[in-house]
Structures are given as C-alpha cells and as structure tokens.
C-alpha positions in Angstrom: 44.9 49.8 37.3 43.1 46.8 38.6 45.2 46.6 41.7 44.1 50.1 42.8 40.5 49.1 42.1 40.9 45.9 44.1 42.4 47.9 47.0 39.5 50.3 46.9 36.9 47.5 46.8 38.6 45.8 49.8 38.6 49.0 51.8 34.9 49.6 51.0 34.1 46.0 52.0 35.9 46.5 55.3 34.0 49.7 56.0 30.7 47.9 55.1 31.5 45.0 57.4 32.4 47.4 60.3 29.1 49.3 59.7 27.2 46.0 59.8 28.9 45.0 63.0 28.1 48.4 64.6 24.4 47.9 63.6 24.3 44.4 65.0 25.9 45.6 68.3 23.4 48.4 68.5 20.5 46.0 68.0 21.8 43.6 70.6 22.7 46.2 73.3 20.1 48.9 72.5 22.5 51.7 73.6 20.3 54.8 73.8 21.4 57.6 71.5 23.8 55.6 69.4 21.9 55.9 66.2 19.0 58.1 67.4 20.0 60.8 64.9 19.6 58.4 62.0 16.3 59.2 60.3 15.4 62.1 62.5 17.4 65.0 60.9 15.7 68.3 60.1 15.3 67.6 56.3 13.7 64.1 56.8 10.1 64.3 55.6 7.6 62.2 57.5 3.9 62.3 56.6 1.4 60.1 58.5 -2.3 59.8 57.8 -4.9 57.2 58.8 -4.0 54.6 56.1 -0.9 56.2 54.7 2.7 56.7 55.7 5.4 58.5 53.7 9.0 58.8 54.7 11.7 60.5 52.7 15.1 60.7 54.5 16.6 63.6 52.6 18.6 65.0 55.6 19.9 61.5 56.5 20.9 60.9 52.8 22.8 64.1 52.7 24.6 63.3 56.0 25.5 59.8 54.9 26.7 61.1 51.5 29.0 63.6 53.2 30.4 61.0 55.6 30.9 58.4 52.8 32.5 61.0 50.5 35.0 61.9 53.3 35.8 58.3 53.9 36.4 57.6 50.2 38.6 60.8 50.1 40.7 59.4 52.9 40.9 56.0 51.4 41.9 57.6 48.1 44.5 59.8 49.7 46.2 56.9 51.6 46.2 54.4 48.7 47.8 56.7 46.1 
C-alpha cells in the first residue's frame, strides 16, 4: 500500500517541479501568450473600485481542476 502512495507522491512532485520550471522560464523569457489565459477566463470575477480590488478566479480554478484530475487519472492508470 505504501509503495503505491510513494509512487504517486513522487509523480506529483515531478509534475510540481516541471510546473515550477515552466513558470520560471516564462518569467525569464516573457513569451507572449504562454500563460495569458491564466486568470482571464470567462468565469473569473474581477471587481475594481477606487480603494478596493476583488479577484475570484473561478474559471481558472475549474480549468486547473480538470487538468489536474486528468493528470492524476493518467498517473493512476499507468501505475496500477
């Protein structure tokens, strides 16, 4: 039981490291359009007033949830 959990944690760690590297490369190079969708999806709520800003990334959260669910599904399929 613990070996499967260990494999899953290693796979999640590798995915997190790859995502971190992608974000660092994006910040260094500034490739236009690479993460432009992030935070600008249709269900993202942005309210700006004079002394107030509110941002609720609902659409981005749903998209990331779907992507991560798919990745976890693939990891689960290949490690079983």
